C-alpha positions as CSV (number, residue, x, y, z in Angstrom):
1,M,21.2,10.6,39.9
2,A,21.8,10.7,36.3
3,L,22.7,8.3,33.9
4,C,24.0,9.6,30.7
5,T,25.4,7.7,27.9
6,S,27.8,7.8,25.3
7,S,26.7,8.9,21.7
8,A,27.1,4.8,20.8
9,T,23.9,3.7,19.0
10,S,22.7,1.0,21.5
11,V,22.4,1.3,24.9
12,T,22.8,-1.9,27.4
13,N,20.9,-3.2,30.7
14,L,18.4,-0.2,31.2
15,C,14.8,-0.7,32.1
16,T,12.3,-0.5,34.4
17,T,10.2,-3.3,37.0
18,H,6.9,-3.3,37.3
19,N,7.6,-1.3,40.4
20,N,9.4,1.3,38.6
21,V,12.9,0.2,40.2
22,I,15.5,1.0,37.8
23,Q,17.4,-1.5,36.7
24,L,19.8,-2.9,34.0
25,V,18.9,-5.2,31.5
26,D,19.4,-6.3,28.0
27,M,17.5,-4.2,25.9
28,V,18.7,-1.5,23.8
29,P,16.7,1.7,22.6
30,I,16.9,1.8,18.9
31,D,16.2,4.6,16.4
32,S,12.8,4.9,15.9
33,N,10.0,7.2,14.5
34,H,7.0,7.1,15.8
35,L,4.2,8.1,18.0
36,L,6.4,8.9,21.0
37,R,6.4,13.3,21.4
38,S,9.5,14.6,20.3
39,N,11.0,10.5,20.3
40,I,11.0,10.5,24.0
41,L,10.1,7.9,26.1
42,C,8.5,9.5,29.2
43,F,8.0,6.9,32.4
44,S,5.6,8.4,34.9
45,T,6.5,7.0,38.1
46,R,5.2,7.0,41.9
47,L,8.1,8.6,43.0
48,L,8.8,11.1,46.2
49,M,12.7,12.7,46.4
50,N,12.2,14.1,50.2
51,N,8.7,14.8,49.9
52,H,8.9,16.4,46.6
53,P,6.3,17.2,43.9
54,K,6.1,13.9,41.6
55,K,9.1,12.9,39.5
56,S,9.6,11.3,35.9
57,F,11.9,9.2,34.2
58,S,13.0,10.1,30.8
59,L,14.1,8.0,27.6
60,S,15.5,10.0,24.7
61,L,15.9,8.1,21.9
62,N,18.1,10.5,19.9
63,Q,20.3,12.2,22.8
64,M,20.5,8.6,24.5
65,K,20.0,10.4,28.0
66,F,18.5,9.0,31.1
67,H,17.6,11.2,34.2
68,V,16.8,9.0,37.4
69,P,16.3,10.5,40.8
70,R,18.6,9.6,42.9
71,I,16.3,8.5,46.1
72,L,13.6,6.3,45.3
73,A,10.5,6.1,48.2
74,F,7.6,3.6,46.2
75,A,4.3,3.5,47.6
76,S,3.8,-0.4,46.7
77,A,3.2,-4.1,48.0
78,R,7.0,-4.5,48.6
79,G,6.8,-2.1,51.4
80,K,9.4,0.3,52.9
81,G,11.8,-1.8,53.4
82,E,12.8,-3.2,50.0
83,A,12.2,0.5,49.2
84,E,15.2,1.8,51.3
85,S,17.4,-1.2,50.1
86,C,16.8,0.1,46.6
87,S,17.6,3.5,47.9
88,S,21.3,1.9,49.7
89,R,21.8,0.1,46.2
90,L,21.7,3.0,44.0
91,D,24.0,5.1,46.9
92,A,26.4,2.2,46.5
93,I,26.1,2.6,42.6
94,S,26.6,6.5,43.0
95,G,29.7,5.8,45.5
96,D,28.6,9.5,47.5
97,D,26.3,9.8,49.9
98,T,26.4,13.7,49.7
99,S,25.8,14.3,46.3
100,T,22.3,14.5,44.7
101,E,23.4,13.7,41.4
102,C,26.0,11.9,39.4
103,T,26.8,11.6,35.9
104,W,27.4,7.7,34.6
105,S,29.2,6.5,31.1
106,F,28.9,3.0,29.9
107,D,30.7,1.1,27.3
108,F,28.4,-0.2,24.8
109,P,29.2,-3.7,22.9
110,E,30.0,-3.6,18.9
111,S,27.4,-5.9,17.9
112,K,23.9,-6.7,18.8
113,V,24.7,-10.3,18.2
114,E,27.2,-10.9,21.4
115,F,25.8,-13.3,24.3
116,S,25.8,-12.8,27.9
117,Q,26.6,-15.4,30.3
118,L,23.1,-15.9,30.4
119,E,22.7,-16.2,27.2
120,S,25.5,-18.8,26.7
121,E,24.5,-21.3,29.5
122,A,20.8,-21.4,27.4
123,Y,22.2,-22.2,24.2
124,L,24.8,-24.5,25.1
125,S,22.1,-26.6,27.6
126,G,18.9,-25.9,25.2
127,G,17.6,-24.7,28.4
128,R,17.3,-27.3,30.6
129,S,20.2,-25.4,32.7
130,Y,18.0,-22.7,33.8
131,G,18.2,-21.8,36.9
132,D,15.9,-20.0,39.4
133,K,18.3,-17.1,39.2
134,N,18.2,-16.6,35.6
135,V,14.9,-17.3,35.4
136,T,14.1,-14.3,38.1
137,S,16.5,-11.9,36.0
138,L,14.5,-12.8,32.7
139,L,11.2,-12.0,34.6
140,E,12.8,-8.8,36.0
141,K,13.4,-7.9,32.1
142,L,10.1,-9.0,31.1
143,N,8.4,-6.7,34.2
144,A,10.5,-4.0,33.1
145,L,9.6,-4.1,29.7
146,K,5.9,-4.3,30.6
147,S,6.8,-1.3,32.3
148,H,8.2,0.5,29.2
149,L,4.9,-0.5,27.4
150,L,2.1,0.7,30.5
151,A,4.4,4.0,30.4
152,A,4.0,4.6,26.7
153,E,0.5,3.8,27.4
154,K,0.6,6.6,29.8
155,W,2.5,9.1,28.1
156,N,0.4,8.9,25.1
157,A,-2.8,9.2,27.0
158,S,-4.0,12.1,25.3
159,Q,-4.0,10.6,21.6
160,L,-5.7,7.5,23.3
161,H,-8.9,9.8,25.1
162,S,-9.4,11.4,21.2
163,C,-9.5,8.3,19.7
164,E,-13.3,7.0,18.6
165,R,-14.3,4.5,20.9
166,K,-14.5,1.5,19.1
167,Y,-10.9,2.1,17.9
168,L,-9.5,2.6,21.3
169,E,-8.2,-1.0,21.9
170,C,-6.5,-0.8,18.4
171,A,-5.0,2.5,19.5
172,T,-3.6,1.3,22.7
173,N,-2.3,-1.9,21.0
174,I,-0.5,0.5,18.3
175,I,1.6,2.2,21.2
176,H,2.6,-0.9,22.8
177,Y,3.5,-2.1,19.7
178,M,5.5,0.8,18.4
179,A,6.7,0.9,22.5
180,L,8.2,-2.7,21.8
181,R,9.3,-2.0,18.4
182,S,11.7,1.1,20.3
183,L,13.2,-1.5,21.9
184,D,16.3,-4.2,20.9
185,I,14.7,-7.9,22.6
186,E,16.3,-9.8,20.0
187,Q,18.1,-11.6,23.2
188,L,15.4,-11.4,25.2
189,N,13.5,-13.2,22.5
190,N,16.1,-16.5,22.1
191,H,16.2,-16.5,25.8
192,L,12.2,-17.5,25.9
193,V,12.9,-19.6,22.7
194,S,15.5,-21.5,24.9
195,L,12.9,-22.4,27.3
196,G,10.2,-23.5,24.3
197,L,8.2,-19.8,24.9
198,S,7.0,-18.0,22.0
199,S,8.7,-15.4,20.8
200,L,7.1,-11.6,21.9
201,D,7.0,-10.7,18.1
202,N,4.4,-13.5,17.4
203,N,1.8,-12.3,18.7
204,N,1.1,-8.3,17.6
205,L,-2.6,-8.5,18.0
206,D,-2.6,-8.0,21.9
207,V,1.2,-7.0,22.8
208,L,0.3,-6.7,26.4
209,A,-1.8,-9.6,26.7
210,S,1.1,-11.8,25.2
211,L,3.4,-10.4,27.2
212,N,1.6,-11.1,30.8
213,A,1.0,-14.8,29.4
214,T,5.0,-15.2,28.8
215,I,5.0,-13.6,32.2
216,N,2.8,-15.9,34.1
217,L,3.9,-18.9,32.0
218,L,7.7,-18.5,33.7
219,M,6.7,-17.6,36.9
220,N,4.8,-21.2,37.2
221,S,7.8,-22.8,35.3
222,P,9.6,-25.3,37.6
223,Y,12.8,-23.2,37.1
224,N,11.2,-20.4,38.9
225,K,11.7,-21.3,42.9
226,Q,10.7,-17.2,43.6
227,N,7.4,-17.4,42.6
228,A,5.8,-15.7,45.9
229,L,8.3,-12.4,45.0
230,T,6.7,-11.9,41.6
231,D,3.1,-10.4,41.6
232,T,0.5,-12.8,38.5
233,Y,-0.5,-10.1,35.9
234,P,-4.2,-10.6,34.4
235,M,-4.3,-12.1,30.9
236,G,-5.9,-9.0,29.5
237,K,-9.7,-7.9,28.7
238,S,-9.1,-9.6,25.2
239,T,-8.5,-13.7,24.0
240,K,-6.9,-14.3,20.9
241,K,-9.9,-15.5,19.6
242,N,-12.0,-11.8,20.2
243,D,-8.7,-10.4,18.8
244,Q,-9.7,-12.7,15.9
245,G,-13.4,-11.8,15.4
246,S,-12.5,-7.7,16.2
247,V,-10.0,-7.7,13.1
248,L,-12.7,-9.6,11.1
249,S,-15.1,-7.1,11.9
250,Y,-13.3,-4.2,10.8
251,K,-12.5,-5.9,7.8
252,E,-16.7,-6.4,6.9
253,L,-16.8,-2.9,7.9
254,L,-14.8,-1.6,5.4
255,L,-14.9,-4.1,2.7
256,G,-18.2,-6.1,3.1
257,K,-19.1,-9.5,3.9
258,L,-17.4,-12.5,2.0
259,H,-19.4,-14.9,0.0
260,G,-18.9,-18.8,-0.8
261,G,-16.1,-19.3,2.0
262,R,-13.9,-16.7,1.0
263,S,-11.6,-15.2,2.6
264,T,-9.9,-12.3,0.9
265,H,-11.6,-10.1,-1.3
266,I,-10.3,-9.4,-4.7
267,M,-10.6,-5.8,-5.8
268,V,-10.5,-4.8,-9.4
269,T,-9.7,-1.4,-11.2
270,V,-11.9,-0.7,-14.0
271,G,-12.2,2.7,-16.3
272,I,-14.5,3.2,-19.6
273,E,-13.9,-0.1,-20.8
274,A,-16.3,-1.2,-18.4
275,T,-19.0,1.2,-20.2
276,E,-18.4,-0.4,-23.2
277,S,-19.1,-3.6,-22.7
278,E,-22.7,-5.2,-21.4
279,T,-20.7,-8.6,-19.3
280,F,-17.4,-6.8,-18.3
281,I,-19.0,-6.4,-14.9
282,T,-20.9,-10.1,-14.7
283,D,-17.5,-11.7,-15.8
284,I,-15.4,-10.4,-13.1
285,L,-17.9,-10.8,-10.6
286,L,-18.5,-14.2,-11.6
287,A,-15.0,-14.8,-11.9
288,G,-14.2,-13.8,-8.0
289,A,-14.0,-10.1,-7.7
290,S,-15.5,-8.0,-4.7
291,V,-14.8,-5.0,-4.8
292,I,-14.6,-2.0,-7.7
293,R,-11.9,0.4,-8.2
294,I,-12.2,3.4,-9.7
295,N,-9.7,5.9,-10.6
296,C,-10.3,9.8,-10.2
297,A,-7.4,10.4,-12.2
298,H,-8.9,9.3,-15.1
299,G,-12.4,9.8,-16.6
300,D,-15.1,12.2,-15.6
301,P,-18.2,11.7,-13.3
302,S,-20.8,10.6,-16.5
303,I,-18.3,7.5,-16.9
304,W,-17.9,7.2,-12.8
305,G,-21.8,7.2,-12.6
306,E,-22.2,4.6,-15.5
307,I,-19.9,2.0,-14.3
308,I,-21.1,2.4,-10.4
309,K,-24.6,2.2,-12.1
310,R,-23.5,-1.1,-14.0
311,V,-21.6,-2.7,-10.4
312,R,-24.8,-1.7,-8.3
313,R,-27.6,-3.5,-10.4
314,T,-25.0,-6.5,-11.6
315,S,-24.4,-6.9,-8.1
316,Q,-27.9,-6.9,-7.1
317,K,-28.7,-9.2,-9.8
318,L,-26.4,-12.1,-9.3
319,E,-27.0,-11.4,-5.1
320,M,-23.5,-10.9,-5.2
321,P,-22.0,-7.7,-2.6
322,C,-19.5,-6.0,-4.2
323,R,-18.5,-2.2,-2.8
324,V,-17.1,0.4,-5.1
325,L,-13.9,2.3,-4.1
326,M,-12.6,5.6,-5.3
327,D,-9.4,6.8,-5.3
328,L,-8.8,10.7,-5.3
329,A,-5.9,11.7,-7.8
330,G,-4.4,13.4,-4.9
331,P,-1.2,15.5,-5.6
332,K,1.1,13.3,-7.9
333,L,3.1,14.7,-9.8
334,R,1.8,13.5,-14.0
335,T,3.0,14.3,-17.0
336,G,0.6,16.3,-19.1
337,T,-2.1,15.5,-21.8
338,L,-0.1,15.0,-25.4
339,K,-1.9,16.6,-28.6
340,P,-3.6,13.4,-29.7
341,G,-2.3,11.8,-32.7
342,P,-4.4,11.1,-36.3
343,C,-7.5,9.4,-36.3
344,V,-6.5,6.4,-38.1
345,M,-6.3,2.4,-37.7
346,K,-3.5,0.0,-38.8
347,V,-5.2,-3.1,-40.7
348,S,-2.0,-5.8,-40.9
349,P,-1.6,-9.3,-41.6
350,K,0.6,-11.4,-40.0
351,K,4.1,-12.4,-41.8
352,D,7.0,-14.3,-41.6
353,A,10.6,-13.1,-42.0
354,Y,10.3,-13.3,-45.8
355,G,7.4,-10.5,-45.3
356,N,5.1,-13.0,-47.2
357,V,1.9,-13.3,-45.3
358,V,1.2,-15.9,-43.0
359,S,-2.8,-15.4,-41.8
360,P,-4.9,-12.6,-42.6
361,A,-5.9,-9.8,-40.5
362,V,-9.3,-10.1,-39.0
363,V,-11.7,-7.3,-38.6
364,W,-15.0,-7.1,-36.6
365,L,-17.1,-5.2,-38.9
366,A,-20.5,-4.0,-37.0
367,L,-22.6,-0.7,-35.8
368,I,-21.1,1.3,-33.4
369,G,-20.8,0.1,-29.9
370,T,-21.6,-3.2,-30.9
371,E,-19.1,-5.6,-29.1
372,P,-17.9,-8.8,-30.8
373,P,-18.3,-12.7,-29.2
374,A,-15.9,-13.2,-26.3
375,H,-14.4,-15.8,-28.1
376,I,-13.3,-13.5,-30.7
377,S,-10.3,-11.6,-30.4
378,P,-10.2,-9.4,-33.6
379,D,-6.9,-7.6,-35.1
380,A,-9.1,-4.5,-35.8
381,T,-12.8,-3.4,-35.4
382,I,-14.3,-1.2,-37.8
383,S,-17.8,0.8,-37.0
384,V,-20.6,2.1,-39.3
385,Q,-23.6,4.0,-38.8
386,D,-25.6,2.6,-42.0
387,Q,-27.9,-0.6,-40.6
388,E,-29.2,-1.2,-44.0
389,F,-25.5,-1.7,-45.4
390,L,-24.7,-4.2,-43.1
391,S,-28.3,-5.9,-43.9
392,G,-27.1,-6.5,-47.3
393,L,-23.9,-8.8,-46.1
394,Q,-23.4,-12.0,-46.4
395,I,-20.7,-15.0,-46.0
396,G,-18.5,-15.0,-48.3
397,D,-19.2,-11.3,-49.5
398,S,-16.4,-9.1,-50.8
399,I,-15.8,-5.0,-49.3
400,R,-13.2,-2.9,-51.4
401,V,-11.9,0.0,-49.8
402,C,-9.7,2.5,-51.0
403,D,-7.5,3.3,-47.6
404,A,-5.7,6.5,-46.5
405,R,-2.7,6.2,-48.9
406,G,-4.8,5.2,-52.1
407,K,-4.1,1.9,-51.3
408,K,-7.1,-0.7,-52.6
409,R,-7.9,-3.8,-50.3
410,I,-10.3,-6.3,-50.2
411,L,-12.3,-7.4,-47.0
412,K,-13.5,-11.2,-47.4
413,I,-16.7,-12.0,-45.3
414,S,-16.2,-15.1,-43.3
415,K,-18.8,-15.1,-40.6
416,E,-21.8,-13.6,-39.5
417,F,-23.2,-13.1,-35.5
418,H,-26.0,-11.9,-34.0
419,V,-25.5,-9.5,-31.5
420,F,-28.6,-8.6,-29.5
421,S,-30.6,-6.8,-31.7
422,S,-27.9,-6.1,-34.5
423,T,-25.9,-8.3,-36.5
424,G,-21.8,-8.2,-37.1
425,F,-19.3,-9.7,-39.4
426,V,-16.2,-10.9,-39.0
427,A,-14.2,-10.4,-42.3
428,E,-10.5,-10.9,-43.2
429,C,-7.9,-8.7,-44.9
430,F,-4.5,-10.1,-46.5
431,G,-3.0,-6.8,-47.4
432,T,-1.9,-4.0,-45.0
433,A,-4.5,-1.3,-44.3
434,Y,-4.7,2.3,-43.0
435,I,-8.0,2.6,-42.0
436,E,-10.0,6.8,-41.2
437,S,-12.9,7.9,-40.6
438,G,-14.8,8.8,-43.9
439,T,-13.5,5.9,-45.4
440,E,-15.8,4.5,-47.7
441,L,-16.5,0.8,-48.2
442,Y,-18.2,-0.8,-51.4
443,A,-19.5,-4.3,-51.8
444,K,-22.1,-6.3,-54.4
445,G,-25.3,-7.1,-52.2
446,K,-27.9,-9.4,-53.0
447,K,-29.2,-9.5,-56.4
448,G,-26.3,-7.3,-57.5
449,R,-27.1,-4.4,-55.9
450,R,-24.3,-2.0,-54.8
451,L,-23.8,-1.4,-51.5
452,V,-22.1,2.2,-50.1
453,G,-20.9,2.3,-46.1
454,Q,-18.9,4.7,-44.0
455,V,-16.3,4.2,-41.3
456,V,-16.7,6.1,-38.5
457,D,-15.5,6.9,-35.0
458,V,-11.9,5.6,-35.3
459,P,-10.0,6.6,-32.2
460,P,-7.3,9.0,-32.4
461,K,-3.8,7.3,-31.8
462,V,-2.1,7.8,-28.5
463,S,0.8,9.9,-28.6
464,F,4.3,9.5,-26.9
465,V,7.7,10.3,-27.0
466,R,9.9,7.0,-27.3
467,L,12.9,7.6,-24.7
468,K,16.6,6.2,-25.4
469,V,19.7,6.4,-23.1
470,G,21.6,9.7,-23.3
471,D,17.6,11.5,-24.9
472,L,17.2,14.9,-23.3
473,L,13.6,15.6,-22.2
474,V,12.5,18.8,-21.9
475,I,9.4,19.1,-19.3
476,T,7.5,22.4,-19.6
477,R,5.2,24.1,-17.3
478,E,1.5,23.8,-19.0
479,G,0.2,27.0,-19.8
480,S,3.4,28.7,-19.5
481,L,3.8,31.9,-21.7
482,D,7.5,31.4,-22.1
483,E,8.0,28.4,-23.6
484,S,11.3,28.7,-24.5
485,S,13.2,30.0,-21.8
486,I,15.8,27.3,-22.3
487,T,15.9,26.2,-26.1
488,V,17.4,22.6,-26.1
489,P,17.6,21.7,-30.2
490,G,16.6,17.6,-30.8
491,A,14.8,17.6,-27.5
492,H,11.7,15.7,-26.6
493,R,9.3,17.5,-25.4
494,L,6.5,16.9,-22.4
495,T,4.0,19.2,-20.4
496,C,3.6,19.0,-16.6
497,P,0.3,20.7,-15.0
498,S,2.0,20.7,-11.2
499,G,4.2,24.0,-10.5
500,Y,5.4,21.9,-7.6
501,L,8.1,20.3,-9.8
502,F,9.2,23.5,-11.1
503,D,9.3,25.3,-7.9
504,S,11.4,22.7,-5.7
505,V,13.8,20.1,-7.8
506,K,17.5,21.1,-8.5
507,P,20.0,19.9,-11.0
508,G,21.7,16.3,-10.1
509,E,18.6,15.1,-8.9
510,T,17.1,11.8,-10.0
511,I,13.9,11.6,-11.6
512,G,11.7,8.7,-12.9
513,F,8.7,8.4,-15.0
514,D,5.7,6.4,-15.6
515,D,6.6,4.1,-12.2
516,G,10.2,4.0,-12.9
517,K,10.6,2.4,-16.3
518,I,12.4,5.4,-17.5
519,W,14.9,7.1,-15.2
520,G,16.8,10.2,-15.4
521,I,19.3,13.1,-14.3
522,I,18.1,17.0,-13.9
523,K,20.6,19.0,-15.8
524,G,18.6,22.6,-15.2
525,T,16.0,24.1,-14.0
526,S,13.9,27.7,-15.1
527,P,11.0,28.8,-13.2
528,S,9.2,27.1,-16.5
529,E,11.2,24.4,-17.6
530,V,13.1,21.3,-16.4
531,I,15.8,19.5,-18.6
532,V,16.7,15.9,-18.0
533,S,19.0,13.8,-19.7
534,I,17.3,10.0,-19.7
535,T,19.8,7.2,-18.2
536,H,17.8,4.2,-18.3
537,A,15.2,3.2,-20.6
538,G,14.8,0.2,-22.2
539,P,17.3,-1.1,-25.0
540,K,14.8,-0.1,-28.4
541,G,13.9,3.0,-26.0
542,T,10.6,3.4,-23.9
543,K,7.0,5.0,-24.5
544,L,6.0,7.6,-22.3
545,G,2.9,9.3,-22.3
546,S,0.1,11.1,-21.0
547,E,-0.9,11.4,-17.5
548,K,2.3,9.0,-16.5
549,S,3.9,9.5,-12.5
550,I,6.6,11.3,-12.4
551,N,8.6,10.5,-9.0
552,I,11.7,12.4,-7.6
553,P,13.1,10.4,-4.5
554,Q,15.5,13.0,-3.4
555,S,13.3,16.1,-3.8
556,D,11.7,17.4,-0.8
557,I,8.7,18.7,-2.4
558,H,5.6,20.0,0.1
559,F,2.6,18.8,-1.3
560,K,-0.9,20.1,0.1
561,G,-3.0,16.8,1.4
562,L,-5.8,17.4,-0.5
563,T,-5.8,19.4,-3.8
564,S,-8.8,21.5,-5.2
565,K,-9.7,18.3,-7.7
566,D,-9.6,16.2,-4.6
567,I,-12.1,18.5,-2.4
568,K,-14.4,18.4,-5.9
569,D,-14.4,14.7,-6.3
570,L,-14.8,14.1,-2.7
571,E,-18.4,15.6,-3.1
572,Y,-19.3,12.8,-5.6
573,V,-17.7,9.8,-4.0
574,A,-19.3,10.5,-0.8
575,S,-22.9,10.2,-2.7
576,N,-22.0,7.2,-4.8
577,A,-19.3,5.2,-3.5
578,D,-18.8,2.9,-0.3
579,M,-14.9,4.0,0.4
580,V,-12.5,6.8,-0.6
581,G,-8.7,6.6,-1.4
582,I,-6.5,8.8,-0.2
583,S,-3.6,8.9,-2.5
584,F,0.0,10.3,-1.2
585,I,-0.9,10.4,2.4
586,R,2.5,11.4,4.0
587,D,1.8,12.9,7.7
588,V,-0.1,13.8,9.7
589,H,-1.1,17.0,8.7
590,D,-3.1,15.5,5.7
591,I,-5.3,13.2,7.9
592,I,-6.3,16.6,9.5
593,V,-7.3,18.0,6.5
594,L,-9.2,14.9,5.6
595,R,-11.2,15.0,9.2
596,Q,-12.5,18.2,8.6
597,E,-13.6,17.7,5.4
598,L,-15.5,14.6,6.5
599,K,-16.9,16.4,9.5
600,K,-18.0,19.5,7.1
601,R,-19.7,17.5,5.1
602,K,-21.2,14.4,8.1
603,L,-19.4,11.8,6.1
604,D,-19.0,9.4,9.5
605,E,-20.1,5.7,7.2
606,L,-18.1,6.6,4.2
607,G,-14.8,4.0,4.5
608,I,-11.1,5.6,4.4
609,V,-8.2,4.0,2.6
610,L,-5.0,5.6,3.4
611,K,-2.9,4.7,0.3
612,I,0.7,4.3,1.3
613,E,3.3,5.1,-1.3
614,T,6.5,7.5,0.1
615,E,8.5,7.0,2.4
616,S,7.4,10.1,4.7
617,G,4.1,8.0,5.1
618,F,5.3,5.0,5.7
619,K,7.6,6.5,8.4
620,N,4.6,7.9,9.9
621,L,2.5,5.3,9.2
622,S,1.6,5.1,13.1
623,L,0.9,8.5,14.5
624,I,-1.1,8.3,10.8
625,L,-3.4,5.6,12.1
626,L,-4.0,7.4,15.4
627,E,-4.9,10.6,13.9
628,A,-7.1,8.6,11.7
629,M,-8.8,6.5,14.5
630,K,-10.2,10.3,15.8
631,C,-13.1,9.6,13.0
632,S,-15.4,7.7,13.6
633,N,-14.8,5.9,9.8
634,P,-14.2,2.8,8.3
635,L,-10.6,2.4,8.0
636,G,-8.1,0.5,5.8
637,V,-4.6,0.8,4.1
638,M,-3.5,0.3,0.6
639,I,0.2,-0.8,-0.3
640,A,0.4,1.0,-3.3
641,R,4.0,-1.0,-4.5
642,G,4.1,1.3,-7.4
643,D,4.8,4.6,-6.0
644,L,6.4,3.2,-3.0
645,A,8.8,1.3,-4.8
646,V,10.4,4.2,-6.5
647,E,10.3,6.4,-3.7
648,C,11.8,3.7,-1.6
649,G,14.1,1.8,-3.8
650,W,13.2,-1.6,-5.3
651,E,15.4,-3.4,-2.9
652,R,14.1,-1.7,0.1
653,L,10.2,-2.9,-1.2
654,A,9.7,-6.2,0.4
655,N,11.2,-5.1,3.6
656,I,8.9,-2.2,3.9
657,Q,5.7,-4.4,3.0
658,E,6.2,-6.5,5.6
659,E,7.0,-3.6,8.3
660,I,3.3,-2.1,6.9
661,I,1.3,-5.0,7.5
662,A,3.1,-5.4,11.0
663,I,1.5,-2.5,11.6
664,C,-1.4,-2.7,10.7
665,K,-1.7,-6.1,12.1
666,A,-1.1,-4.3,15.4
667,A,-3.7,-1.8,14.7
668,R,-6.0,-4.3,13.7
669,V,-6.6,-2.0,10.3
670,P,-7.1,-4.2,7.2
671,V,-4.6,-4.1,4.5
672,I,-4.9,-4.0,0.7
673,M,-2.1,-5.3,-1.5
674,A,-1.8,-3.3,-4.7
675,T,0.4,-2.4,-8.1
676,Q,1.2,-5.5,-10.0
677,V,-0.5,-8.4,-9.2
678,L,-0.1,-10.9,-11.8
679,E,0.8,-8.2,-14.1
680,S,1.7,-10.1,-16.9
681,L,-1.5,-12.6,-16.9
682,V,-3.4,-9.1,-17.1
683,K,-1.5,-7.9,-19.8
684,S,-0.4,-10.8,-21.9
685,G,-2.2,-13.8,-20.7
686,V,0.4,-15.9,-18.9
687,P,1.9,-15.0,-15.8
688,T,5.1,-15.7,-14.2
689,R,5.8,-18.0,-11.5
690,A,7.8,-15.2,-9.8
691,E,3.8,-13.3,-9.7
692,I,1.9,-16.6,-8.8
693,T,4.1,-16.8,-5.3
694,D,3.4,-13.3,-5.0
695,A,-0.3,-13.6,-5.5
696,A,-0.4,-16.2,-2.7
697,N,1.7,-14.5,-0.3
698,A,-1.0,-11.4,-0.6
699,K,-3.5,-14.3,1.5
700,R,-2.2,-12.2,4.4
701,A,-3.7,-9.1,3.3
702,S,-7.5,-8.5,3.7
703,C,-7.7,-7.7,-0.2
704,V,-5.4,-8.1,-3.1
705,M,-6.1,-5.7,-6.1
706,L,-5.8,-6.1,-9.5
707,N,-4.9,-3.4,-12.5
708,K,-7.2,-3.5,-15.5
709,G,-6.1,-5.2,-18.9
710,K,-7.6,-7.3,-21.7
711,N,-7.2,-10.5,-19.6
712,I,-8.2,-9.2,-16.3
713,V,-11.0,-11.7,-16.2
714,E,-9.1,-14.6,-16.3
715,A,-6.7,-12.5,-13.8
716,V,-9.6,-12.5,-11.5
717,S,-10.2,-15.8,-11.5
718,M,-6.8,-17.8,-11.3
719,L,-6.1,-14.8,-8.3
720,D,-9.3,-16.6,-6.6
721,T,-8.0,-19.8,-7.1
722,I,-4.8,-19.0,-6.0
723,L,-6.2,-17.3,-2.5
724,H,-8.6,-19.6,-1.7
725,T,-7.0,-23.1,-2.4
726,K,-6.4,-25.2,0.6
727,L,-2.9,-27.1,1.6
728,S,-3.5,-30.5,1.9
729,Y,-0.9,-31.0,4.3
730,K,-1.3,-27.4,6.5
731,K,-4.6,-27.0,8.2
732,P,-6.0,-23.8,6.5
733,D,-6.4,-20.8,8.9
734,S,-9.9,-20.0,8.0
735,K,-9.8,-17.0,10.4
736,S,-7.3,-15.1,8.5
737,L,-6.6,-11.9,10.4
738,H,-5.5,-10.1,7.6
C-alpha cells in the first residue's frame, strides 16, 4: 500500500509508533535542509512482506510521498495476534484484499493553527478532562516521534561511525534534534503544556532523553488507564547534570578555564596598537578579557608575533589564563589598497560657531614611540628624534613652527611628564597648523641657547572615497592591463584583488560595501571592471577605504574553502596560536579541505572556530558540524553578525542568531557572539541602551567578542560587569550551557 500526499506544504497525521506500526498523527513535515540524505527520512523497520527481504518506510520532505508495505509482520513483544489485527486494519483502509498496492490522497488544513477535537477539549478544561483515550493517543504520538528520531539515527549511522568518539553523543543528539525539527510538533507541545508537562523544545541538550522522560511521566499519569499496553523507556545514558558538565568541558577545551568565578569569556580583537603601548595587553586582561583575537587579513607575521609574545608574557606575569585566536582571512571580497595620502597631520584648536578659538589643541611632544600617560588624550602627537632638543625644554617655553603652508605657529609647553627613561611634554596650539615630516621646531632653551628639532614619522593620511546616493563607482580588477575598458567620466574608482567579483556578478544585482554601510546596484560589467550606482549612503556621503568588505547576496559566487594565503598563514597559526578561525564556511566541502590540511600537519590539538557568516553556512550548519566532528580538534562556532546580516538580510538576523544558538546547543558546541557588541562604547565612549541589552542577552553564548577601538578597555570592563552581575530576584545559572 502506498500513501501519496498532494503537493500541499503540510502533511497531517502520519508517523510510526515504537513498534513500527504506521498510524495517523498530528505531526507535519516542514521544509528542512539538514543531515538527512537528499532530504529523505528513511525509517528502517522489522517488516517481512510474505517472507520477502526486509522493506523500509521512506518519507521525502520535498516530494511528500510515503511508501508503506501493505502486509506488516512484526517480531515484537505484542505478538502475532496484534500484527494480524494491524494487517486487518490496513486491509480495511485499502478496501481491496487482492491488490498489493493502492494510492491515497489526503486533504490538508489551510493553517497549522487549526485545533483537533483533542486539542479543544484540552484547552477548554485546562487538561483536567483528559481521559485515558486521549492520553493513550498522546502516548502513541510520542512513541511515533521516538521512532522517527531513532530511524533518523539509524539512517545516518555512517555519519556517526566516522565521528570522533568524544563527539559521538554530540553528533547523535544533532541528528535527533534535526529530526525533531523536521516535524511540526506545535500541537503536540500544546497538549503537553496543557497537562503541565514541559515542551519538547525545551531541552536541546538531550532530545531523546527528554522525550523518554515525557513518555514515562505520561504513562504514570492518573489519566492513563492503559499502562500495561505501553513499554517504559530508559531515561538515556546521560542526565541533565552530566550534559551540563560535558558542555562545560567542550567549552574549556576550546577557550580555556575562566578565573574569578566568571562564566562567559570575553574576546578582544587587537591589531598593531597592541605593539605601540607597553600597557595595552595588561589593561585589557585586567579589565576581564580572556581571549585575544588577531585577524590575519591585516598585518603580517612580524606584528602578529609581537602581539602573541606580549600576550603570553603578560598572561604569565598576571597569572591570568589567556588564549589566542587567529582568524584566517578566507575568500572574502574586499576593496583593494588605496594609494596612501600625504604624510601630513592637521593640528586644530576647538572653535565656536563664529570661528573664535574656545580651547587650544593639545599636542603630545616626545621621542619616537613614547606614548603619553593614560589620562592624557592629545589631539595630535609630534615625534622628534633629537633627545638634546627635548632636554633643553621646560614648562613655559614657546616653540616656533613654520607649517606646510608657510604659516607661523606657536606651541606653548604647559606640562612635563617623565615616561620610562624619556621625557615628554604637553603643548598647546591656538592656531590651525599642518605639520609634516621634516618640519623644523625652534625654541629658546636654558640660558638663551637656541634649540632646533625636526618632526619625524608623520603617518600618511588614510585614503578613501566619499560616496553619495547617485554617485557612480568603478571597481577595477587589481593588476588589470586594460584599465580603461569602460570609460565613466567623473566616477570614483577602487580596485578589488579577487577575480571572483568580475567573473560572477551580473547587472541588476545589489552590492554592499563595508558591512552594509553603503549599497548600490550593478549597472554594467566587463572582464576587468564593474560599474556600480550608489543607492544608499549617509546624508553627507559615506567614506569607503582600503580593505573594506564587499557583499553580493544575490550572486552565486563559488569560492574555494581555503585560499593560498589561508594555507600559508595556517603554518604560522599552528605554531603560535591556540585556535584558528575559519572564515566564510559555506558547506561540507570547506570542512573536508580543512580536515585534510590539519591532518597533513598533524594538528590534532589546534582549536577550530567555524565562522558562520553566509546564507549557505547557516543552512548547512548541521552537516558542517557533523563533518567537523570527524576530527578530534576542539570545536566552536562564531556567529559573525556583520557579514551574516548583509548576506541574509537585517530583518532575519535575530532569528538566524537564535537558530544557530539552538543548533550549537544541541551539538554541545561553544558559541562565540561577534560583531558590534558595545560598538558605540568602543568607538565613542558612550553605549546605547540597545547595546547594553544586546550584551546582556549574549550571556547565553560561551564567549562574546569586542572589536578594537580607542575605548576598548572601558568596553571590556563594562561587558565583564554586564555578563557577571547576578540578578537579585532570580537564582543565577552558574552552570551556563553556552
